[in-house]
Residue frames as a rotation matrix with the C-alpha (Angstrom) as fourth column:
MET 1
0.461 -0.250 -0.851 13.21
0.872 -0.052 0.488 -21.99
-0.166 -0.967 0.195 2.82
ILE 2
0.946 -0.126 0.298 14.29
-0.047 -0.965 -0.259 -18.34
0.320 0.231 -0.919 3.23
SER 3
0.125 -0.985 -0.120 18.01
0.515 0.167 -0.841 -17.72
0.848 0.043 0.528 3.32
SER 4
0.042 -0.195 -0.980 19.65
0.987 -0.147 0.072 -16.33
-0.158 -0.970 0.186 6.44
SER 5
0.876 0.338 -0.345 19.59
0.326 -0.941 -0.096 -12.59
-0.357 -0.028 -0.934 7.10
GLU 6
0.083 -0.924 -0.373 23.32
-0.162 -0.381 0.910 -12.31
-0.983 -0.015 -0.181 6.45
THR 7
-0.537 -0.255 0.804 22.94
0.662 0.463 0.590 -13.93
-0.522 0.849 -0.079 3.03
LEU 8
0.239 0.768 0.595 20.07
0.964 -0.263 -0.047 -11.56
0.120 0.584 -0.803 2.05
LYS 9
0.488 -0.046 -0.872 21.65
0.411 -0.869 0.276 -8.38
-0.770 -0.492 -0.405 3.44
LYS 10
0.270 -0.354 0.895 22.55
0.934 -0.130 -0.333 -5.94
0.234 0.926 0.295 0.64
THR 11
-0.545 -0.495 -0.677 24.57
0.552 -0.819 0.154 -2.75
-0.631 -0.290 0.720 0.68
PHE 12
0.216 0.653 -0.726 22.98
-0.170 -0.707 -0.687 0.26
-0.961 0.272 -0.042 -1.08
PRO 13
-0.332 -0.372 -0.867 24.95
-0.900 -0.152 0.410 -0.31
-0.284 0.916 -0.285 -4.35
GLU 14
-0.991 -0.043 0.125 24.04
-0.013 0.974 0.227 -4.00
-0.132 0.223 -0.966 -4.28
PHE 15
-0.298 0.953 -0.046 20.42
0.440 0.094 -0.893 -3.20
-0.847 -0.286 -0.448 -3.62
ILE 16
0.207 0.314 -0.927 20.30
-0.534 -0.757 -0.376 -0.74
-0.820 0.573 0.011 -6.50
SER 17
-0.708 -0.558 -0.433 22.06
-0.681 0.377 0.628 -3.20
-0.187 0.739 -0.647 -8.81
ILE 18
-0.824 0.488 0.286 19.39
0.455 0.872 -0.179 -5.86
-0.337 -0.018 -0.941 -8.17
LEU 19
0.004 0.885 -0.466 16.66
0.230 -0.454 -0.861 -3.25
-0.973 -0.104 -0.205 -8.55
THR 20
-0.016 -0.132 -0.991 18.01
-0.779 -0.620 0.095 -2.09
-0.627 0.773 -0.093 -11.89
SER 21
-0.811 -0.445 -0.379 18.78
-0.584 0.584 0.564 -5.48
-0.030 0.679 -0.733 -13.38
LYS 22
-0.908 0.411 -0.082 15.81
0.412 0.911 0.000 -7.57
0.075 -0.034 -0.997 -12.17
LYS 23
-0.687 0.616 0.386 13.20
-0.416 -0.768 0.487 -4.84
0.596 0.174 0.783 -11.59
PRO 24
-0.526 0.513 -0.679 11.52
0.716 0.697 -0.028 -6.51
0.459 -0.501 -0.734 -8.56
VAL 25
0.556 0.738 0.382 8.94
0.206 -0.567 0.797 -4.92
0.805 -0.364 -0.468 -6.32
ILE 26
-0.757 -0.644 0.114 10.32
0.045 -0.225 -0.973 -3.01
0.652 -0.732 0.199 -3.33
VAL 27
0.392 0.843 -0.368 8.29
0.515 0.131 0.847 -3.60
0.762 -0.522 -0.383 -0.19
ASP 28
-0.523 -0.483 0.702 8.72
-0.212 -0.724 -0.657 -0.81
0.825 -0.493 0.276 2.35
ILE 29
0.255 0.600 -0.758 7.87
0.553 0.553 0.623 -2.31
0.794 -0.578 -0.191 5.74
LYS 30
-0.813 -0.514 0.275 7.62
0.109 -0.597 -0.795 0.08
0.573 -0.616 0.541 8.68
ASP 31
-0.551 0.600 -0.580 5.51
0.804 0.194 -0.563 0.98
-0.225 -0.776 -0.589 11.67
SER 32
0.402 0.655 -0.640 4.69
0.412 -0.754 -0.512 4.42
-0.818 -0.058 -0.572 10.41
PRO 33
0.137 -0.344 0.929 5.06
0.985 -0.055 -0.166 6.24
0.109 0.937 0.331 7.05
SER 34
0.796 0.283 -0.535 5.39
0.423 -0.893 0.157 9.63
-0.433 -0.351 -0.830 8.72
LYS 35
0.009 -0.872 -0.489 8.89
-0.160 -0.484 0.860 10.12
-0.987 0.071 -0.144 7.25
GLY 36
0.198 0.133 -0.971 7.75
-0.963 -0.156 -0.218 9.00
-0.181 0.979 0.097 3.84
ILE 37
0.597 -0.016 0.802 8.19
0.017 1.000 0.008 5.81
-0.802 0.009 0.597 1.93
ILE 38
-0.585 -0.798 0.148 10.63
0.137 0.083 0.987 4.69
-0.800 0.597 0.060 -0.82
LYS 39
-0.157 0.519 -0.840 9.36
-0.819 -0.543 -0.183 6.05
-0.552 0.660 0.511 -4.12
ASN 40
0.041 0.297 -0.954 7.50
-0.877 0.468 0.108 3.45
0.479 0.832 0.280 -6.23
SER 41
-0.935 -0.338 -0.110 7.51
-0.236 0.821 -0.520 0.95
0.266 -0.460 -0.847 -3.39
THR 42
0.112 0.948 -0.297 4.67
0.053 0.293 0.955 -1.03
0.992 -0.123 -0.018 -1.93
PHE 43
-0.584 -0.297 0.755 4.12
-0.629 -0.423 -0.653 0.10
0.513 -0.856 0.060 1.64
ILE 44
0.306 0.728 -0.614 2.89
0.117 0.611 0.783 -2.12
0.945 -0.311 0.102 4.43
ILE 45
0.234 -0.154 0.960 2.72
-0.898 -0.411 0.153 -1.59
0.372 -0.898 -0.234 8.20
PHE 46
-0.438 -0.424 -0.792 4.50
-0.031 0.888 -0.458 -4.28
0.898 -0.176 -0.403 10.28
ASN 47
-0.405 0.380 0.831 2.00
-0.914 -0.179 -0.364 -5.23
0.010 -0.908 0.420 12.90
ASP 48
-0.540 0.191 0.820 -0.13
-0.274 0.881 -0.386 -8.18
-0.796 -0.433 -0.423 13.95
LYS 49
0.583 0.800 0.145 -1.98
-0.075 0.231 -0.970 -8.03
-0.809 0.554 0.195 10.59
PHE 50
-0.128 -0.741 -0.660 1.16
-0.821 -0.294 0.489 -8.03
-0.556 0.604 -0.571 8.44
LYS 51
-0.864 -0.293 0.410 0.86
-0.097 0.895 0.436 -11.73
-0.495 0.337 -0.801 7.46
ALA 52
-0.103 0.924 0.368 -2.79
0.643 0.345 -0.684 -11.42
-0.759 0.166 -0.629 6.63
LEU 53
0.657 0.418 -0.627 -2.46
-0.047 -0.808 -0.587 -8.20
-0.752 0.415 -0.511 4.55
LEU 54
-0.346 -0.879 -0.328 0.71
-0.430 -0.162 0.888 -8.80
-0.834 0.448 -0.322 2.56
PRO 55
-0.626 0.071 0.776 -0.93
0.571 0.720 0.395 -11.22
-0.531 0.691 -0.491 0.10
SER 56
0.510 0.860 -0.020 -3.40
0.643 -0.397 -0.655 -8.45
-0.572 0.321 -0.755 -0.84
VAL 57
0.811 -0.202 -0.549 -0.55
-0.391 -0.885 -0.253 -6.34
-0.434 0.420 -0.797 -2.32
LEU 58
-0.169 -0.910 -0.378 2.14
-0.983 0.128 0.131 -8.87
-0.071 0.394 -0.916 -3.20
LYS 59
0.731 0.429 -0.530 1.81
-0.529 0.847 -0.044 -12.34
0.431 0.313 0.847 -4.71
PRO 60
0.778 -0.421 0.466 3.71
-0.266 0.452 0.852 -15.03
-0.569 -0.786 0.240 -2.76
ASP 61
0.472 -0.605 0.641 5.79
0.749 0.659 0.070 -15.97
-0.465 0.447 0.764 -5.81
ALA 62
0.918 -0.080 0.388 6.67
0.191 -0.769 -0.609 -12.44
0.347 0.634 -0.691 -6.84
PRO 63
-0.019 -0.976 -0.218 10.38
0.918 0.070 -0.390 -11.49
0.396 -0.208 0.895 -6.61
PHE 64
0.791 0.338 0.510 10.97
0.164 -0.921 0.354 -8.60
0.589 -0.197 -0.784 -4.26
LEU 65
-0.533 -0.846 -0.017 13.39
0.408 -0.239 -0.881 -6.59
0.741 -0.477 0.473 -2.22
PHE 66
0.613 0.783 -0.102 12.41
0.556 -0.337 0.760 -5.16
0.561 -0.523 -0.642 1.13
VAL 67
-0.506 -0.642 0.576 13.40
0.014 -0.674 -0.739 -2.41
0.862 -0.366 0.350 3.49
CYS 68
0.630 0.732 -0.260 12.62
0.322 0.058 0.945 -2.46
0.707 -0.678 -0.199 7.18
ASP 69
0.683 -0.367 0.631 13.85
-0.721 -0.478 0.503 -1.43
0.117 -0.798 -0.591 10.65
PRO 70
-0.109 -0.819 -0.563 17.18
-0.568 0.516 -0.641 -3.22
0.816 0.250 -0.521 11.03
LEU 71
-0.713 -0.124 0.690 16.17
-0.694 0.259 -0.671 -4.25
-0.096 -0.958 -0.271 14.56
LYS 72
0.119 0.890 0.440 13.19
-0.622 0.412 -0.666 -6.12
-0.774 -0.194 0.603 13.15
THR 73
-0.213 -0.256 -0.943 14.81
-0.966 0.200 0.164 -7.88
0.147 0.946 -0.290 10.19
ASP 74
-0.979 -0.176 -0.102 14.77
-0.160 0.975 -0.155 -11.39
0.127 -0.136 -0.983 11.72
GLU 75
-0.497 0.860 0.113 11.14
0.063 0.166 -0.984 -10.95
-0.865 -0.482 -0.137 12.83
VAL 76
0.172 0.548 -0.818 10.15
-0.811 -0.393 -0.433 -9.82
-0.559 0.738 0.378 9.33
LEU 77
-0.512 -0.427 -0.745 11.93
-0.783 0.588 0.202 -12.79
0.352 0.687 -0.635 7.75
GLN 78
-0.957 0.205 0.203 10.19
0.055 0.820 -0.570 -15.17
-0.284 -0.535 -0.796 10.15
SER 79
-0.120 0.969 -0.217 6.86
-0.251 -0.241 -0.937 -13.65
-0.960 -0.058 0.272 9.24
LEU 80
0.024 0.028 -0.999 7.61
-0.989 -0.145 -0.027 -13.98
-0.146 0.989 0.024 5.51
GLN 81
-0.859 -0.418 -0.297 8.61
-0.448 0.893 0.037 -17.58
0.250 0.165 -0.954 5.99
ALA 82
-0.732 0.623 0.277 5.38
0.026 0.432 -0.901 -18.30
-0.681 -0.652 -0.333 7.89
ILE 83
0.353 0.904 -0.240 3.32
-0.233 -0.164 -0.959 -17.23
-0.906 0.395 0.153 4.86
ALA 84
0.339 -0.252 0.906 5.53
0.639 0.769 -0.026 -18.93
-0.691 0.588 0.422 2.28
TYR 85
0.977 -0.149 -0.149 7.25
-0.210 -0.748 -0.629 -15.88
-0.018 0.647 -0.763 0.76
SER 86
0.520 -0.815 0.254 10.58
0.407 0.498 0.766 -17.25
-0.751 -0.295 0.591 -0.38
ASN 87
0.365 -0.369 0.855 11.38
0.898 -0.102 -0.427 -15.24
0.245 0.924 0.295 -3.55
ILE 88
0.896 -0.132 -0.424 13.27
0.103 -0.867 0.488 -12.55
-0.432 -0.481 -0.763 -1.57
LEU 89
0.634 -0.692 0.344 16.12
0.478 0.002 -0.878 -11.00
0.607 0.722 0.332 -3.54
GLY 90
-0.470 -0.837 -0.279 17.47
0.718 -0.180 -0.672 -9.16
0.513 -0.516 0.686 -0.50
PHE 91
0.746 0.619 -0.246 16.94
0.655 -0.613 0.443 -6.40
0.123 -0.491 -0.862 2.01
LEU 92
0.428 -0.573 0.699 18.71
0.064 -0.753 -0.655 -3.07
0.901 0.325 -0.286 2.42
GLU 93
-0.120 -0.568 -0.814 21.37
0.942 0.195 -0.274 -2.94
0.314 -0.800 0.512 5.14
GLY 94
-0.928 -0.281 -0.245 20.54
0.359 -0.847 -0.391 -0.04
-0.098 -0.451 0.887 7.38
GLY 95
-0.169 0.985 -0.036 16.87
0.882 0.135 -0.452 0.10
-0.441 -0.108 -0.891 6.36
PHE 96
0.655 0.606 0.451 15.02
0.747 -0.611 -0.263 3.25
0.116 0.509 -0.853 5.37
GLU 97
0.777 -0.413 -0.476 17.60
-0.073 -0.809 0.583 5.52
-0.625 -0.419 -0.659 6.97
ALA 98
-0.286 -0.905 0.316 20.31
0.311 0.224 0.924 4.07
-0.906 0.363 0.217 4.70
TRP 99
0.033 0.411 0.911 18.05
0.998 0.040 -0.054 4.76
-0.058 0.911 -0.409 1.69
VAL 100
0.935 0.354 -0.028 17.63
0.355 -0.934 0.043 8.39
-0.011 -0.050 -0.999 2.70
ALA 101
0.459 -0.828 -0.323 21.36
-0.055 -0.389 0.920 8.77
-0.887 -0.405 -0.224 3.54
ASN 102
-0.522 -0.647 0.556 22.17
0.480 0.315 0.818 7.62
-0.705 0.694 0.146 0.02
LYS 103
-0.627 0.322 -0.709 19.77
-0.505 -0.862 0.054 10.14
-0.594 0.392 0.703 -1.43
GLY 104
-0.837 0.473 0.277 17.24
0.548 0.706 0.449 7.56
0.017 0.528 -0.849 -2.53
GLU 105
-0.692 0.650 0.314 13.93
-0.375 -0.695 0.613 9.11
0.617 0.307 0.725 -3.71
ILE 106
-0.827 0.517 -0.220 11.03
0.482 0.452 -0.750 9.07
-0.289 -0.727 -0.623 -1.29
SER 107
-0.559 0.716 0.417 7.36
0.017 -0.493 0.870 10.03
0.829 0.494 0.264 -1.51
GLN 108
-0.937 0.317 0.145 4.72
-0.210 -0.182 -0.961 11.10
-0.278 -0.931 0.237 0.93
PHE 109
-0.530 0.834 0.153 1.08
0.848 0.516 0.121 10.05
0.022 0.194 -0.981 1.17
ASN 110
-0.762 0.482 0.433 -1.68
-0.340 -0.866 0.366 12.53
0.552 0.131 0.824 0.32
ALA 111
-0.681 0.547 -0.486 -4.47
0.726 0.589 -0.355 12.42
0.092 -0.595 -0.798 2.90
ILE 112
-0.562 0.580 0.590 -7.78
-0.289 -0.806 0.517 14.12
0.775 0.120 0.620 3.54
GLU 113
-0.908 0.310 0.282 -9.84
-0.247 0.145 -0.958 14.31
-0.338 -0.939 -0.055 6.72
SER 114
-0.647 0.712 0.272 -13.22
0.756 0.645 0.112 12.53
-0.096 0.278 -0.956 6.50
GLU 115
0.099 0.723 -0.684 -15.04
0.517 -0.624 -0.586 15.78
-0.850 -0.296 -0.435 7.28
ASN 116
-0.271 -0.280 -0.921 -13.40
-0.527 -0.758 0.385 17.56
-0.806 0.589 0.058 4.33
PHE 117
-0.998 -0.046 0.048 -13.97
0.010 0.608 0.794 14.65
-0.066 0.792 -0.607 2.02
LYS 118
-0.337 0.941 -0.020 -17.70
0.805 0.277 -0.525 14.68
-0.489 -0.193 -0.851 3.05
LYS 119
0.136 0.343 -0.929 -18.00
-0.068 -0.933 -0.354 18.27
-0.988 0.111 -0.103 1.86
LEU 120
-0.651 -0.441 -0.617 -16.38
-0.636 -0.127 0.762 17.49
-0.414 0.888 -0.197 -1.47
TYR 121
-0.952 0.252 0.172 -18.45
0.299 0.881 0.366 14.38
-0.059 0.400 -0.915 -2.01
GLU 122
-0.135 0.964 -0.230 -21.77
0.719 -0.064 -0.692 15.95
-0.682 -0.259 -0.684 -1.15
ALA 123
-0.025 0.073 -0.997 -20.99
-0.365 -0.929 -0.059 18.84
-0.931 0.363 0.050 -3.51
LYS 124
0.146 0.010 -0.989 -20.23
-0.987 0.066 -0.145 16.58
0.063 0.998 0.020 -6.52
PRO 125
0.177 -0.028 0.984 -20.87
-0.525 0.843 0.118 12.90
-0.833 -0.537 0.134 -5.72
HIS 126
0.854 0.206 0.477 -20.85
0.236 0.664 -0.709 11.80
-0.463 0.719 0.519 -9.34
GLU 127
0.810 -0.585 -0.037 -17.55
-0.388 -0.487 -0.783 13.61
0.440 0.648 -0.621 -10.23
LEU 128
0.162 -0.810 0.564 -15.19
-0.961 -0.001 0.275 12.16
-0.223 -0.587 -0.779 -7.60
ASN 129
0.242 -0.249 -0.938 -13.22
-0.404 0.853 -0.331 8.97
0.882 0.459 0.106 -8.37
VAL 130
0.120 -0.097 0.988 -13.45
-0.990 0.058 0.126 6.82
-0.069 -0.994 -0.089 -5.23
LEU 131
-0.095 -0.219 -0.971 -12.04
-0.352 0.920 -0.173 3.36
0.931 0.325 -0.165 -4.62
ASP 132
0.649 0.311 0.695 -13.11
-0.761 0.271 0.589 1.07
-0.005 -0.911 0.412 -1.74
VAL 133
-0.118 -0.809 -0.575 -10.08
-0.665 0.495 -0.559 -1.10
0.737 0.317 -0.597 -0.87
ARG 134
-0.141 0.151 0.979 -11.73
-0.889 0.415 -0.192 -3.24
-0.435 -0.897 0.076 1.78
ASN 135
-0.968 -0.139 0.209 -12.39
-0.076 0.956 0.283 -6.97
-0.239 0.259 -0.936 1.48
LYS 136
-0.657 0.739 -0.146 -15.51
-0.102 0.105 0.989 -8.27
0.747 0.665 0.006 -0.20
ASN 137
-0.220 0.607 -0.764 -17.04
0.838 0.518 0.170 -9.40
0.499 -0.603 -0.623 3.07
GLU 138
-0.636 -0.085 -0.767 -16.70
0.575 -0.715 -0.398 -5.82
-0.514 -0.694 0.504 4.43
TRP 139
-0.950 0.294 0.108 -18.71
-0.121 -0.663 0.739 -4.37
0.288 0.689 0.665 1.54
GLU 140
-0.301 0.880 -0.367 -21.78
0.680 0.468 0.564 -5.93
0.668 -0.080 -0.740 3.10
ASN 141
-0.261 0.141 -0.955 -21.61
0.867 -0.400 -0.296 -3.20
-0.424 -0.906 -0.018 5.71
GLY 142
0.803 0.559 -0.205 -22.10
0.381 -0.746 -0.546 -0.63
-0.458 0.361 -0.813 3.01
VAL 143
-0.344 -0.874 0.345 -20.06
0.898 -0.199 0.392 1.19
-0.273 0.444 0.853 0.39
LEU 144
-0.371 0.146 -0.917 -20.02
-0.072 -0.989 -0.128 4.76
-0.926 0.018 0.377 -0.78
PRO 145
0.657 0.650 0.382 -22.36
0.358 0.176 -0.917 5.11
-0.663 0.739 -0.118 -3.79
ASN 146
0.946 -0.263 -0.190 -20.34
-0.282 -0.372 -0.884 5.32
0.162 0.890 -0.426 -7.08
ALA 147
0.199 -0.922 0.331 -17.20
-0.815 0.032 0.578 3.84
-0.544 -0.385 -0.746 -5.43
ARG 148
0.488 -0.146 -0.860 -15.31
-0.593 0.668 -0.450 1.27
0.640 0.730 0.239 -7.41
MET 149
0.645 -0.121 0.754 -14.21
-0.640 0.453 0.620 -1.89
-0.417 -0.883 0.215 -5.64
ASP 150
0.801 -0.373 0.468 -11.74
0.406 0.913 0.032 -4.82
-0.439 0.164 0.883 -5.91
LEU 151
0.665 -0.585 -0.464 -8.60
-0.581 -0.796 0.170 -2.70
-0.469 0.156 -0.869 -6.25
GLU 152
-0.244 -0.864 0.440 -6.14
-0.337 0.501 0.797 -5.56
-0.909 0.046 -0.414 -6.89
GLN 153
-0.132 0.254 0.958 -8.13
0.694 0.714 -0.094 -7.22
-0.708 0.652 -0.271 -9.67
GLU 154
0.854 0.520 0.002 -9.18
0.388 -0.635 -0.669 -3.98
-0.347 0.572 -0.744 -11.31
THR 155
0.468 -0.769 -0.434 -5.55
-0.643 -0.634 0.429 -2.72
-0.605 0.079 -0.792 -11.37
VAL 156
-0.384 -0.656 0.649 -4.13
-0.058 0.719 0.692 -5.95
-0.921 0.228 -0.314 -12.72
ASN 157
-0.037 0.504 0.863 -6.70
0.860 0.456 -0.230 -6.10
-0.509 0.734 -0.450 -15.45
GLY 158
-0.868 -0.436 0.239 -6.12
0.496 -0.733 0.465 -2.50
-0.027 0.523 0.852 -16.42
LYS 159
0.005 0.971 0.238 -9.74
0.885 -0.115 0.451 -1.53
0.465 0.209 -0.860 -15.65
LEU 160
0.604 0.192 -0.773 -8.59
0.623 -0.719 0.308 1.49
-0.497 -0.668 -0.554 -13.64
ASP 161
-0.347 -0.857 0.380 -6.26
0.913 -0.216 0.346 2.86
-0.215 0.467 0.858 -16.31
ASP 162
0.112 0.510 0.853 -8.73
0.672 -0.671 0.313 5.61
0.732 0.538 -0.418 -17.11
LEU 163
0.941 0.311 -0.131 -7.97
0.286 -0.529 0.799 7.05
0.179 -0.790 -0.587 -13.65
LYS 164
0.240 -0.944 -0.224 -4.20
0.970 0.240 0.031 7.25
0.024 -0.225 0.974 -13.91
LYS 165
-0.696 -0.505 0.511 -4.16
0.537 -0.838 -0.097 10.97
0.477 0.206 0.854 -14.68
LYS 166
0.177 0.834 0.522 -7.18
-0.072 -0.518 0.852 11.85
0.982 -0.188 -0.032 -12.50
MET 167
-0.555 -0.262 0.790 -7.54
-0.763 -0.219 -0.608 12.52
0.332 -0.940 -0.079 -8.79
VAL 168
-0.011 0.480 -0.877 -8.45
0.020 0.877 0.480 9.32
1.000 -0.013 -0.019 -6.91
TYR 169
-0.118 0.043 0.992 -9.67
-0.958 -0.270 -0.102 8.92
0.263 -0.962 0.072 -3.34
LEU 170
-0.337 -0.075 -0.938 -9.25
-0.018 0.997 -0.074 5.67
0.941 -0.008 -0.337 -1.39
TYR 171
-0.024 0.213 0.977 -10.80
-0.984 -0.179 0.015 4.37
0.178 -0.961 0.214 1.78
CYS 172
-0.551 -0.098 -0.829 -10.62
0.002 0.993 -0.118 1.16
0.835 -0.066 -0.547 3.77
ALA 173
0.258 0.711 -0.654 -11.96
0.713 0.316 0.626 0.26
0.652 -0.627 -0.426 7.17
LEU 174
0.693 -0.082 -0.716 -9.68
0.624 -0.429 0.653 2.43
-0.361 -0.900 -0.246 9.34
GLY 175
0.821 -0.382 -0.423 -6.85
-0.449 -0.891 -0.067 3.86
-0.352 0.246 -0.903 7.19
PRO 176
-0.022 -0.966 0.259 -3.76
-0.433 0.243 0.868 1.62
-0.901 -0.093 -0.424 6.95
ARG 177
-0.059 0.057 0.997 -4.95
0.680 0.733 -0.001 -0.42
-0.731 0.678 -0.082 3.94
SER 178
0.921 0.386 0.051 -5.68
0.309 -0.647 -0.696 2.84
-0.236 0.657 -0.716 2.10
MET 179
0.463 -0.838 -0.287 -2.04
-0.685 -0.544 0.484 3.75
-0.562 -0.027 -0.827 2.48
MET 180
-0.342 -0.514 0.787 -1.04
0.084 0.817 0.570 0.36
-0.936 0.261 -0.236 1.13
GLY 181
0.342 0.593 0.729 -3.45
0.785 0.246 -0.569 0.82
-0.517 0.767 -0.381 -1.73
SER 182
0.894 -0.088 -0.439 -2.09
-0.209 -0.949 -0.237 4.28
-0.396 0.304 -0.866 -2.44
SER 183
-0.036 -0.999 -0.002 1.43
-0.608 0.020 0.794 2.92
-0.793 0.030 -0.608 -2.74
VAL 184
-0.266 0.015 0.964 0.24
0.534 0.834 0.135 0.14
-0.802 0.551 -0.230 -5.13
LEU 185
0.747 0.598 0.291 -1.55
0.569 -0.349 -0.745 2.64
-0.343 0.722 -0.601 -7.38
LYS 186
0.689 -0.547 -0.475 1.46
-0.537 -0.826 0.173 4.98
-0.488 0.136 -0.862 -7.46
ARG 187
-0.320 -0.825 0.466 3.68
-0.245 0.547 0.800 2.09
-0.915 0.142 -0.377 -8.39
HIS 188
-0.173 0.330 0.928 1.37
0.793 0.605 -0.068 1.39
-0.584 0.725 -0.366 -11.29
GLY 189
-0.755 -0.353 0.552 1.58
0.637 -0.594 0.491 4.96
0.154 0.723 0.674 -12.56
PHE 190
0.428 0.901 0.067 -1.36
0.821 -0.419 0.389 6.72
0.379 -0.111 -0.919 -10.89
GLU 191
-0.348 -0.679 0.646 -0.43
0.472 -0.722 -0.506 10.37
0.810 0.129 0.572 -10.45
ASP 192
-0.605 0.202 0.770 -2.82
-0.550 -0.806 -0.220 11.84
0.576 -0.557 0.599 -7.89
VAL 193
-0.064 0.513 -0.856 -3.91
0.366 0.810 0.458 9.51
0.928 -0.284 -0.240 -5.10
THR 194
-0.512 -0.025 0.858 -5.40
-0.675 -0.607 -0.421 10.58
0.531 -0.795 0.294 -1.73
TYR 195
-0.517 0.401 -0.756 -6.53
0.519 0.849 0.095 8.35
0.681 -0.343 -0.647 1.10
ILE 196
0.211 0.737 0.642 -9.39
-0.286 -0.581 0.762 9.23
0.935 -0.344 0.089 3.46
ILE 197
-0.758 -0.597 0.262 -8.18
-0.385 0.087 -0.919 9.39
0.526 -0.797 -0.296 7.08
GLY 198
-0.616 0.477 0.627 -10.10
-0.631 0.178 -0.755 7.10
-0.472 -0.861 0.192 9.39
GLY 199
-0.986 0.091 -0.140 -11.70
-0.027 0.741 0.671 5.14
0.165 0.665 -0.728 6.52
TYR 200
-0.347 0.915 -0.205 -15.17
0.291 0.313 0.904 3.61
0.892 0.254 -0.374 6.64
LYS 201
-0.155 0.274 -0.949 -15.44
0.981 0.158 -0.115 4.04
0.119 -0.949 -0.293 10.42
LYS 202
-0.660 -0.186 -0.728 -14.80
0.397 -0.909 -0.127 7.77
-0.638 -0.373 0.674 10.41
MET 203
-0.944 0.326 0.045 -16.80
-0.109 -0.438 0.892 8.38
0.311 0.838 0.449 7.22
THR 204
-0.172 0.929 -0.329 -19.91
0.584 0.365 0.725 6.93
0.794 -0.068 -0.605 8.83
GLU 205
-0.178 0.065 -0.982 -19.31
0.952 -0.243 -0.188 8.88
-0.251 -0.968 -0.018 12.02
VAL 206
-0.821 -0.144 -0.552 -19.27
0.081 -0.987 0.138 12.21
-0.564 0.069 0.823 10.13
GLY 207
-0.054 0.984 -0.170 -22.56
-0.229 -0.178 -0.957 11.28
-0.972 -0.012 0.235 8.41
LEU 208
-0.553 -0.121 -0.824 -21.67
-0.831 0.016 0.555 9.96
-0.054 0.993 -0.110 4.99
GLU 209
0.405 0.798 0.446 -24.28
-0.686 0.587 -0.429 7.47
-0.604 -0.133 0.786 3.84
LEU 210
-0.728 -0.607 -0.317 -22.85
-0.681 0.591 0.433 4.15
-0.076 0.531 -0.844 2.71
LYS 211
0.349 0.936 -0.032 -25.17
-0.897 0.324 -0.300 1.63
-0.271 0.134 0.953 1.09
LYS 212
0.057 -0.248 0.967 -25.06
-0.025 0.968 0.250 -2.12
-0.998 -0.039 0.049 0.51
PRO 213
-0.561 -0.375 -0.738 -23.69
-0.689 -0.284 0.667 -2.67
-0.460 0.883 -0.099 -3.04
GLU 214
0.708 0.703 0.072 -25.50
-0.495 0.566 -0.659 -4.47
-0.504 0.431 0.749 -5.83
LEU 215
-0.344 -0.936 0.076 -22.99
-0.659 0.299 0.691 -7.17
-0.669 0.188 -0.719 -6.72
């Protein structure tokens, strides 16, 4: 059972103390990352897909802190309880604005329009490092030739470590999961990550040819 919101509420010094001593994952939960996200956090949009997507970037038993809109704290906690996330070490009182006000570090997402990515890819298709962060059942619709798949498993097993100092492009179905994937890679030490705006849908619309993978 998740503790009450008052029990889990942490001031900025308390939040930092837990972060320093226990080194949990920070989950930055917000409607839009337009103002940036907490540096080295895992980002996820809080919408009707939140409960379905969170397990793809955070294991249910992993200890974590979270930051969200203060007006949505109870709703976030209810959603976490519904999917059996109980190892919450706390959330930041005042949310992202409190983090910024206390001069906490933030980062911005790198993004590229599908049209511009198409030009790059067609010029050197074998030189770009591309990750498809969709689910396995979505791969049946086609993947970009030479793209690597299964982001979570590949990252955990260290199979993507060769890309940590290289430029990496990510795409999902529409875009939001690519931002989540970008935050996960950055937390794991990847230095140059860019997501493709509009994802698979937009990529096919601009004429990129995606083919059924040989699994």
